[in-house]
Backbone bond lengths (Angstrom), bond angles and torsions (degrees), N, CA, C in turn:
res aa  C-N    CA-C-N  psi(-1)  N-CA   C-N-CA  omega(-1)  CA-C   N-CA-C  phi
1 X - - - 1.470 - - 1.495 110.47 -
2 X 1.343 116.82 145.97 1.452 121.12 179.50 1.506 110.48 -79.81
3 X 1.334 114.51 132.48 1.467 121.33 -176.01 1.544 109.91 -86.96
4 X 1.314 118.08 141.65 1.456 122.23 -179.62 1.500 110.11 -113.51
5 X 1.369 114.15 143.62 1.460 120.53 176.74 1.498 109.57 -100.75
6 X 1.350 118.25 129.39 1.447 122.54 -172.95 1.545 109.48 -132.34
7 X 1.326 116.00 100.28 1.499 117.29 171.12 1.500 108.06 -70.38
8 X 1.351 111.68 145.75 1.487 117.62 -178.37 1.497 111.50 -116.00
9 X 1.326 116.29 125.71 1.404 123.62 178.55 1.568 108.66 -98.92
10 X 1.319 115.58 96.62 1.494 118.01 173.76 1.526 111.09 -77.87
11 X 1.327 115.37 120.08 1.480 117.73 -172.91 1.545 113.78 -105.26
12 X 1.277 114.55 139.54 1.495 122.35 174.25 1.554 107.96 -145.44
13 X 1.347 115.62 124.90 1.446 118.68 -178.19 1.550 115.65 52.49
14 X 1.362 113.55 36.67 1.454 118.85 -179.33 1.519 119.28 76.35
15 X 1.292 115.11 5.28 1.481 120.01 -179.78 1.562 107.59 -118.13
16 X 1.324 111.17 155.30 1.507 117.88 172.39 1.526 106.76 -80.58
17 X 1.333 114.81 132.21 1.484 119.87 -179.70 1.530 108.82 -133.78
18 X 1.329 116.86 163.59 1.428 121.68 173.88 1.505 111.27 -142.69
19 X 1.329 116.35 134.37 1.478 120.67 -179.06 1.544 109.05 -118.71
20 X 1.294 112.71 -177.38 1.452 121.18 172.41 1.495 108.35 -125.26
21 X 1.326 116.64 122.50 1.493 125.11 -173.79 1.483 110.44 49.57
22 X 1.348 114.12 45.36 1.481 127.36 173.43 1.544 114.18 69.37
23 X 1.365 119.46 9.86 1.388 122.47 174.74 1.537 109.59 -133.64
24 X 1.326 118.02 -171.31 1.497 123.24 -178.80 1.539 109.38 53.40
25 X 1.317 114.72 56.91 1.487 121.31 -175.96 1.551 112.66 -75.51
26 X 1.347 116.74 135.31 1.434 118.97 174.01 1.528 109.29 -131.71
27 X 1.331 114.19 158.91 1.512 120.31 -175.51 1.492 108.78 -74.28
28 X 1.380 112.96 141.62 1.447 117.88 176.42 1.549 113.25 -131.02
29 X 1.354 116.90 11.64 1.451 116.64 173.37 1.478 114.74 121.42
30 X 1.384 112.42 179.22 1.493 120.98 177.64 1.472 112.29 -81.96
31 X 1.355 119.20 134.77 1.470 119.90 -174.69 1.525 115.39 -61.36
32 X 1.321 116.68 -37.37 1.432 117.21 -178.68 1.545 110.70 -72.88
33 X 1.352 117.39 -38.17 1.498 119.16 175.03 1.537 109.16 -60.22
34 X 1.336 116.32 -45.76 1.442 120.40 -177.89 1.524 110.34 -61.66
35 X 1.302 116.41 -42.89 1.478 121.54 -178.54 1.528 111.28 -63.26
36 X 1.331 115.49 -45.60 1.450 120.39 178.48 1.566 110.33 -59.77
37 X 1.298 115.38 -47.49 1.486 121.17 -179.26 1.519 110.45 -59.67
38 X 1.330 115.59 -44.61 1.521 116.44 -175.98 1.522 110.24 -71.79
39 X 1.267 119.56 -35.61 1.489 121.64 179.76 1.541 107.49 -63.25
40 X 1.339 115.30 -43.51 1.489 121.98 178.24 1.548 112.25 -64.07
41 X 1.350 112.98 -34.06 1.503 119.89 -174.79 1.530 112.95 -80.88
42 X 1.395 116.81 -7.66 1.453 119.14 176.34 1.526 114.69 106.97
43 X 1.300 119.78 13.10 1.466 117.97 174.41 1.513 113.18 -57.67
44 X 1.299 117.37 146.62 1.493 120.85 -178.40 1.533 108.34 -93.14
45 X 1.378 117.37 -31.72 1.435 122.37 -179.70 1.515 103.39 -149.12
46 X 1.368 115.92 166.02 1.428 121.67 175.25 1.547 106.78 -135.33
47 X 1.336 113.60 142.84 1.458 121.14 174.69 1.506 109.47 -111.60
48 X 1.317 119.24 137.39 1.396 124.97 177.27 1.566 107.40 -124.62
49 X 1.288 117.98 107.85 1.480 120.33 -177.37 1.468 112.20 -116.07
50 X 1.378 117.06 116.68 1.416 122.83 176.21 1.498 108.51 -78.62
51 X 1.315 120.46 95.94 1.455 122.51 -162.12 1.560 115.30 -78.48
52 X 1.411 116.42 -13.39 1.411 117.34 178.22 1.545 113.04 -111.57
53 X 1.369 118.96 0.39 1.466 121.67 -175.49 1.521 111.71 -56.65
54 X 1.334 117.56 -46.27 1.445 121.48 -175.21 1.512 110.23 -68.62
55 X 1.339 119.50 -44.07 1.477 122.17 -178.71 1.495 110.64 -67.29
56 X 1.369 115.44 -35.74 1.446 118.26 -179.76 1.535 111.64 -84.11
57 X 1.367 117.85 2.04 1.459 121.92 175.95 1.519 114.22 62.66
58 X 1.351 114.20 36.89 1.520 117.60 178.63 1.519 107.64 -129.68
59 X 1.305 113.01 171.60 1.438 121.43 176.74 1.520 112.48 -88.79
60 X 1.313 117.63 165.52 1.433 123.61 -178.15 1.533 109.90 -58.00
61 X 1.352 115.52 146.24 1.504 119.59 175.95 1.513 110.71 -70.15
62 X 1.332 115.42 97.96 1.516 119.40 -175.41 1.507 111.11 -64.69
63 X 1.322 118.68 -35.85 1.437 119.15 -179.23 1.539 112.81 -61.00
64 X 1.315 116.83 -35.38 1.442 122.00 177.51 1.534 107.39 -70.16
65 X 1.307 116.62 -43.27 1.476 120.76 -178.09 1.527 109.01 -58.63
66 X 1.372 114.56 -45.25 1.493 118.12 -179.56 1.544 113.92 -62.67
67 X 1.332 113.79 -38.84 1.519 116.82 178.80 1.528 110.33 -66.69
68 X 1.375 117.90 -41.85 1.399 119.40 -178.62 1.518 110.80 -68.71
69 X 1.332 116.20 -37.48 1.453 121.48 -179.86 1.538 110.53 -60.41
70 X 1.338 114.69 -41.21 1.493 119.79 177.16 1.514 112.56 -63.86
71 X 1.343 117.92 -30.37 1.425 121.78 -177.65 1.496 113.24 -89.42
72 X 1.395 117.05 -24.44 1.459 117.92 -171.46 1.601 112.50 -77.47
73 X 1.280 112.54 137.09 1.542 119.01 175.72 1.520 108.65 -107.73
74 X 1.369 120.34 2.26 1.447 122.53 -177.14 1.607 103.56 -130.10
75 X 1.319 118.65 160.27 1.452 122.09 177.85 1.519 111.35 -56.89
76 X 1.345 115.94 138.43 1.439 114.34 175.41 1.495 112.76 -134.52
77 X 1.337 115.90 143.12 1.425 125.93 -174.25 1.555 109.62 -105.96
78 X 1.304 118.38 134.66 1.442 123.70 -179.88 1.505 111.74 -116.46
79 X 1.330 117.76 130.71 1.460 123.25 176.85 1.527 112.33 -134.94
80 X 1.299 114.79 159.71 1.503 122.85 -179.43 1.460 112.24 108.59
81 X 1.357 116.38 115.80 1.447 119.72 175.20 1.556 110.56 80.55
82 X 1.301 120.98 7.55 1.482 122.56 -178.43 1.574 102.16 -95.76
83 X 1.330 113.83 108.54 1.492 117.82 -177.18 1.492 115.63 -124.70
84 X 1.317 121.00 5.45 1.430 124.40 174.93 1.541 111.78 -165.43
85 X 1.300 115.50 178.34 1.476 119.59 -177.63 1.520 109.05 -61.55
86 X 1.289 119.52 -40.33 1.471 121.66 -177.26 1.572 113.19 -62.43
87 X 1.341 113.55 -45.97 1.526 115.51 177.99 1.492 112.54 -68.22
88 X 1.388 115.71 -34.66 1.439 119.13 178.32 1.562 111.09 -67.83
89 X 1.316 113.84 -38.93 1.486 118.45 175.60 1.523 114.83 -60.24
90 X 1.324 115.34 -41.04 1.469 122.68 178.02 1.499 110.78 -61.14
91 X 1.264 119.86 -40.78 1.456 129.12 -179.74 1.476 106.43 -65.18
92 X 1.304 118.19 -49.78 1.502 123.77 -176.11 1.518 109.83 -65.60
93 X 1.349 114.47 -40.04 1.441 118.12 179.85 1.524 113.46 -69.37
94 X 1.401 113.67 -24.55 1.483 119.39 175.84 1.489 112.32 -74.13
95 X 1.343 117.16 -10.07 1.489 120.34 174.60 1.529 115.18 122.76
96 X 1.307 118.18 -1.83 1.494 119.60 175.90 1.532 110.71 -68.60
97 X 1.276 116.61 148.99 1.481 121.58 178.60 1.550 110.78 -89.35
98 X 1.327 114.02 -31.02 1.479 121.19 -178.97 1.476 111.42 -143.96
99 X 1.320 115.36 160.31 1.465 117.49 177.05 1.608 107.85 -122.92
100 X 1.255 112.87 151.51 1.509 119.87 174.05 1.497 110.32 -120.34
101 X 1.329 116.65 136.41 1.469 120.73 177.42 1.493 110.20 -128.40
102 X 1.289 118.07 146.12 1.476 118.83 -178.05 1.536 110.72 -137.63
103 X 1.316 119.63 -70.94 1.448 119.18 -174.66 1.513 112.32 -68.74
104 X 1.379 116.80 -40.06 1.468 120.50 178.07 1.499 111.95 -61.22
105 X 1.350 113.60 -41.90 1.477 120.14 179.89 1.531 110.16 -61.44
106 X 1.301 116.83 -40.47 1.416 118.37 -177.36 1.596 113.03 -71.00
107 X 1.342 112.73 -35.66 1.413 118.55 -179.03 1.556 112.63 -72.23
108 X 1.434 113.59 -36.12 1.417 119.23 -178.28 1.538 107.80 -138.33
109 X 1.373 116.12 83.12 1.425 118.43 -174.29 1.548 117.56 -56.14
110 X 1.352 112.39 -24.57 1.512 115.22 178.97 1.560 112.52 -63.90
111 X 1.343 116.39 -18.46 1.471 120.42 177.06 1.551 108.19 -63.12
112 X 1.308 119.25 -33.75 1.485 120.80 177.27 1.499 109.31 -63.27
113 X 1.353 117.31 -49.80 1.450 121.02 -178.69 1.531 109.80 -59.90
114 X 1.329 118.39 -42.01 1.486 122.55 -179.57 1.540 111.76 -61.26
115 X 1.379 113.71 -43.06 1.427 119.47 -178.66 1.540 112.88 -66.37
116 X 1.333 113.86 -43.87 1.449 120.15 177.70 1.497 112.56 -59.78
117 X 1.359 113.70 -40.73 1.459 119.50 -179.80 1.510 112.20 -67.37
118 X 1.343 115.04 -41.12 1.518 123.85 -176.72 1.517 112.94 -72.25
119 X 1.411 114.25 -44.19 1.480 117.19 -169.84 1.491 114.94 -113.40
120 X 1.387 117.13 -13.31 1.468 121.45 -177.19 1.525 107.62 96.55
121 X 1.330 113.46 149.92 1.475 119.38 -176.23 1.532 112.33 -63.41
122 X 1.323 115.60 -30.86 1.498 118.12 -176.52 1.535 112.89 -65.41
123 X 1.344 114.85 -18.26 1.498 120.61 -176.13 1.562 112.69 -93.85
124 X 1.324 113.54 -8.66 1.474 115.32 -171.45 1.536 111.87 -115.81
125 X 1.369 113.16 121.82 1.501 120.79 174.62 1.512 107.66 -112.16
126 X 1.324 119.16 133.94 1.435 119.83 172.13 1.558 108.67 -106.56
127 X 1.317 115.47 123.20 1.440 122.20 179.24 1.517 108.53 -92.25
128 X 1.353 114.51 139.33 1.486 118.79 178.33 1.474 106.27 -127.68
129 X 1.311 118.75 113.98 1.468 122.61 171.22 1.510 108.60 -88.11
130 X 1.334 117.77 129.10 1.431 120.11 -173.03 1.497 110.94 -139.23
131 X 1.307 118.87 155.58 1.492 124.43 175.73 1.528 108.85 -141.16
132 X 1.348 114.72 150.33 1.436 120.51 179.24 1.560 110.67 -57.68
133 X 1.298 113.62 129.40 1.505 120.03 174.08 1.536 106.01 -148.73
134 X 1.313 115.42 99.92 1.416 120.51 -173.17 1.558 115.76 -71.53
135 X 1.329 114.12 -5.09 1.481 118.65 176.83 1.508 111.92 -79.60
136 X 1.330 117.97 -13.03 1.446 121.41 -177.49 1.528 109.81 -99.48
137 X 1.339 117.30 156.04 1.518 120.31 -172.92 1.545 114.02 -53.89
138 X 1.331 117.22 -41.38 1.438 120.78 -175.40 1.507 111.24 -90.35
139 X 1.343 115.93 -13.61 1.494 117.83 -178.41 1.528 111.85 89.63
140 X 1.361 119.18 3.50 1.481 121.49 -178.43 1.533 107.96 -136.26
141 X 1.399 110.53 139.78 1.477 119.35 -178.84 1.525 109.41 -114.65
142 X 1.311 115.83 140.11 1.478 120.46 173.64 1.516 112.82 -73.74
143 X 1.375 115.99 136.40 1.418 122.45 175.01 1.514 107.83 -119.69
144 X 1.317 117.45 143.87 1.508 121.19 176.52 1.533 109.16 -123.48
145 X 1.358 113.12 -176.67 1.483 119.93 179.93 1.524 111.80 57.81
146 X 1.368 115.65 49.00 1.408 119.11 175.84 1.552 112.34 67.75
147 X 1.297 114.36 32.13 1.473 120.14 178.72 1.507 115.41 80.69
148 X 1.354 115.26 9.03 1.495 115.62 -175.52 1.512 112.23 -93.08
149 X 1.340 119.99 -24.23 1.475 119.41 -173.99 1.535 111.81 -115.05
150 X 1.303 114.09 121.68 1.437 119.69 174.69 1.520 110.41 -76.82
151 X 1.369 115.97 141.06 1.482 118.15 -174.11 1.536 112.28 -107.29
152 X 1.309 117.30 -20.79 1.489 119.75 -172.55 1.504 112.99 81.63
153 X 1.356 115.74 1.05 1.498 116.64 -176.78 1.529 111.11 -97.00
154 X 1.333 114.62 145.12 1.441 120.58 -179.04 1.548 110.77 -72.07
155 X 1.321 117.65 124.41 1.454 122.19 -173.46 1.513 113.56 -66.17
156 X 1.332 119.64 -35.37 1.441 122.35 178.29 1.513 112.45 -71.08
157 X 1.373 115.23 -38.81 1.425 121.19 176.34 1.545 110.11 -62.19
158 X 1.311 116.65 -41.84 1.440 123.91 178.75 1.534 108.78 -65.40
159 X 1.318 119.87 -41.03 1.430 120.91 178.81 1.549 111.77 -63.09
160 X 1.266 114.05 -39.77 1.455 122.04 175.66 1.516 111.73 -57.13
161 X 1.310 115.53 -47.30 1.472 121.62 177.06 1.508 112.27 -64.09
162 X 1.282 117.06 -42.36 1.485 122.01 176.27 1.557 111.42 -57.41
163 X 1.316 112.21 -47.85 1.507 118.97 179.15 1.499 110.96 -57.71
164 X 1.320 116.95 -34.01 1.445 120.80 -178.60 1.525 112.89 -66.43
165 X 1.340 118.10 -19.20 1.520 122.66 177.09 1.489 109.69 -84.19
166 X 1.327 120.62 -4.72 1.483 121.04 174.77 1.528 115.00 89.97
167 X 1.295 120.37 14.26 1.460 119.25 177.04 1.549 109.67 -64.66
168 X 1.336 115.19 149.87 1.471 119.47 -178.97 1.520 112.97 -90.35
169 X 1.304 117.70 -22.72 1.462 121.96 -176.89 1.498 113.18 -135.16
170 X 1.346 118.98 132.45 1.484 122.25 169.57 1.491 107.79 -116.91
171 X 1.335 112.57 135.85 1.491 118.73 -174.25 1.561 107.18 -119.51
172 X 1.324 117.78 91.02 1.494 119.62 177.46 1.568 109.83 -85.32
173 X 1.329 114.44 134.42 1.461 116.90 174.12 1.542 106.93 -124.34
174 X 1.315 116.48 126.85 1.488 121.01 -178.88 1.507 110.37 -85.98
175 X 1.279 116.26 122.62 1.449 122.71 177.38 1.548 108.39 -63.83
176 X 1.288 115.56 -29.29 1.460 124.19 -178.16 1.494 110.70 -64.06
177 X 1.298 118.81 -41.05 1.487 122.35 -172.42 1.548 111.40 -108.78
178 X 1.299 122.04 -10.71 1.440 124.21 -174.64 1.559 114.51 -53.36
179 X 1.316 115.88 119.20 1.453 121.38 173.88 1.514 113.58 76.49
180 X 1.343 118.06 0.35 1.479 119.79 -172.21 1.510 111.67 -87.32
181 X 1.407 115.11 -17.63 1.480 122.31 176.64 1.495 114.89 65.40
182 X 1.391 116.89 25.56 1.435 120.77 178.64 1.520 111.16 -103.34
183 X 1.335 116.45 5.04 1.455 122.41 -177.35 1.481 114.56 113.96
184 X 1.343 114.10 153.41 1.461 117.10 178.22 1.574 111.01 -65.93
185 X 1.308 115.50 163.43 1.496 120.38 175.83 1.478 106.75 -82.21
186 X 1.321 116.45 92.56 1.456 121.64 -171.65 1.532 112.81 -67.08
187 X 1.370 119.10 -41.67 1.460 116.59 175.87 1.524 115.33 -58.19
188 X 1.299 116.07 -33.96 1.467 122.21 179.42 1.544 108.60 -62.73
189 X 1.376 114.91 -49.17 1.488 119.77 179.86 1.525 110.41 -62.39
190 X 1.376 116.35 -45.54 1.476 120.16 179.80 1.556 113.04 -57.60
191 X 1.354 112.19 -45.59 1.494 116.91 -175.44 1.564 109.71 -66.46
192 X 1.334 114.98 -43.06 1.536 114.91 -177.40 1.552 108.09 -70.44
193 X 1.283 118.54 -36.79 1.468 122.90 177.40 1.550 109.66 -58.31
194 X 1.289 114.66 -45.99 1.505 120.73 -179.14 1.492 114.28 -65.78
195 X 1.428 112.16 -32.78 1.491 114.69 -175.08 1.528 115.82 -93.90
196 X 1.369 115.79 -2.39 1.467 117.60 -176.24 1.555 110.97 -136.73
197 X 1.337 114.24 173.37 1.493 118.97 179.30 1.550 108.31 -110.32
198 X 1.329 116.34 2.17 1.471 120.73 -174.84 1.552 111.58 -78.86
199 X 1.344 118.00 159.74 1.497 121.28 168.98 1.500 106.94 -70.24
200 X 1.336 115.93 139.73 1.512 120.66 179.88 1.479 110.19 -108.73
201 X 1.369 111.35 131.93 1.510 119.66 173.81 1.508 107.58 -91.75
202 X 1.342 118.22 128.46 1.490 119.22 169.54 1.481 107.72 -84.80
203 X 1.360 113.96 126.91 1.522 118.60 -176.90 1.492 110.43 -145.79
204 X 1.343 114.09 134.19 1.470 116.96 173.72 1.481 114.98 99.28
205 X 1.400 118.83 92.30 1.431 119.94 174.23 1.502 120.70 123.67
206 X 1.380 117.26 -3.30 1.471 118.20 -177.28 1.508 108.62 -67.89
207 X 1.341 115.76 135.51 1.496 120.78 177.93 1.491 111.87 -134.60
208 X 1.324 117.02 -21.88 1.514 119.43 179.96 1.537 109.15 -149.76
209 X 1.328 115.40 168.20 1.482 119.59 -175.71 1.492 113.94 -53.70
210 X 1.320 116.00 -42.14 1.490 120.42 -178.90 1.491 114.09 -53.93
211 X 1.352 115.63 -35.27 1.456 120.84 -174.56 1.538 110.15 -63.17
212 X 1.343 117.41 -36.56 1.430 121.24 177.82 1.501 111.01 -64.37
213 X 1.323 117.11 -47.70 1.454 121.94 179.20 1.583 111.47 -58.07
214 X 1.323 110.95 -44.43 1.496 115.79 177.61 1.552 112.81 -59.44
215 X 1.308 115.71 -35.58 1.471 119.47 178.04 1.544 110.95 -67.34
216 X 1.327 117.01 -41.34 1.444 119.49 176.79 1.553 111.86 -62.74
217 X 1.335 113.10 -39.24 1.529 117.74 176.54 1.550 110.23 -61.85
218 X 1.311 115.00 -33.35 1.490 119.38 -177.84 1.498 112.05 -80.18
219 X 1.316 118.02 -10.01 1.492 120.88 176.15 1.520 117.95 119.70
220 X 1.234 114.19 -0.20 1.501 117.46 -179.85 1.549 108.58 -79.56
221 X 1.396 114.80 143.96 1.445 118.70 176.77 1.576 109.01 -122.70
222 X 1.273 119.19 -5.75 1.444 124.83 171.94 1.462 109.73 -123.30
223 X 1.356 116.09 118.66 1.488 119.46 -174.29 1.518 109.73 -107.44
224 X 1.303 112.02 109.20 1.459 121.10 -178.54 1.528 111.27 -98.99
225 X 1.322 115.48 138.00 1.460 120.79 177.36 1.506 108.31 -153.80
226 X 1.385 113.81 158.89 1.442 118.92 177.14 1.503 113.15 -129.30
227 X 1.324 116.11 -67.25 1.466 122.16 -175.37 1.513 114.44 -50.58
228 X 1.325 116.41 -49.60 1.479 120.63 -177.04 1.511 112.57 -63.56
229 X 1.363 116.12 -27.54 1.460 117.97 -179.71 1.567 108.44 -89.36
230 X 1.354 116.13 -44.15 1.445 119.71 -177.80 1.537 113.84 -57.21
231 X 1.371 115.39 -42.28 1.441 120.38 -172.09 1.499 109.67 -104.90
232 X 1.398 116.50 26.78 1.487 119.89 171.66 1.503 117.45 56.10
233 X 1.348 115.36 33.33 1.490 118.22 178.20 1.527 109.32 -81.83
234 X 1.381 116.01 -37.56 1.422 120.77 179.93 1.541 106.38 -135.19
235 X 1.369 115.65 135.01 1.484 119.50 175.91 1.498 106.82 -93.15
236 X 1.325 115.82 144.88 1.462 121.89 -178.47 1.532 111.12 -60.77
237 X 1.333 115.57 -39.48 1.488 121.23 179.82 1.559 108.61 -61.65
238 X 1.344 117.41 -42.87 1.445 119.59 178.66 1.557 112.80 -64.95
239 X 1.311 113.80 -39.89 1.471 121.03 179.68 1.470 109.53 -59.31
240 X 1.363 114.71 -48.69 1.515 121.53 -178.84 1.516 109.33 -58.19
241 X 1.295 115.69 -46.91 1.504 122.01 -176.77 1.522 107.09 -63.41
242 X 1.306 118.33 -41.66 1.466 120.77 -178.71 1.547 110.05 -65.29
243 X 1.296 118.63 -45.99 1.434 123.10 -178.91 1.529 111.44 -63.58
244 X 1.306 116.01 -41.71 1.456 123.61 178.11 1.536 109.56 -61.44
245 X 1.330 114.97 -40.91 1.431 120.53 174.50 1.481 118.42 -62.35
246 X 1.366 112.42 -24.05 1.441 119.23 175.00 1.507 116.24 -94.94
247 X 1.364 113.71 11.69 1.418 120.14 176.09 1.517 115.23 86.62
248 X 1.373 117.84 14.48 1.434 120.13 -178.59 1.528 107.95 -93.68
249 X 1.329 118.34 138.41 1.469 121.25 177.98 1.514 109.47 -81.85
250 X 1.353 115.29 121.27 1.510 122.85 179.92 1.515 107.44 -122.36
251 X 1.337 113.58 159.76 1.513 117.06 177.81 1.498 107.97 -76.08
């Protein structure tokens, strides 16, 4: 399968930001400027995540979605504050190609079924924030509310349930490795890949070229990163050349 590179624009107050382990947020630029730059640089898809929408109890900033949609030349996924078919529909109508849901999906799993039925499985991504918890069967616990709230639920069991609703993509982010640049949480990717039939997005922890290759080996086919792209540590063109050199099929 061909691997896709997906820069992630984490949004807060209309700006792109980046944190470490979901905190210590710093500014990383204007979303439209970032989107244009990534499309030009060879991104295959773009993710736009409104990271405080759920916690602040509001919907996604549709004006930002519209501006980014106008600028994007590749498919783009929007997440944050999408809690039902109505809010998902508004985001898709604003120009997004796909929606991602996390906290709302966990609180009301039937929302996933409703969205898949309404928009098709190709439009729905379920994001799962997880952290190491060795008291659970899989060793991983689901977190919601932008990684702030522990649920006590087993992350792999939840991924299995999500897969049962027919979503095409699952996006697990490890709180343990997010923004640390020491590599993706490979056991988390491997376990979700083994438990589901969905495409897996590697998210949280990329710091060097080898980390992306490791994620592919673990079973990810969509490689999401933020810091290394935002702060010009790795160029998408160089990443694709590196992966191709390791025998990975890239666009």
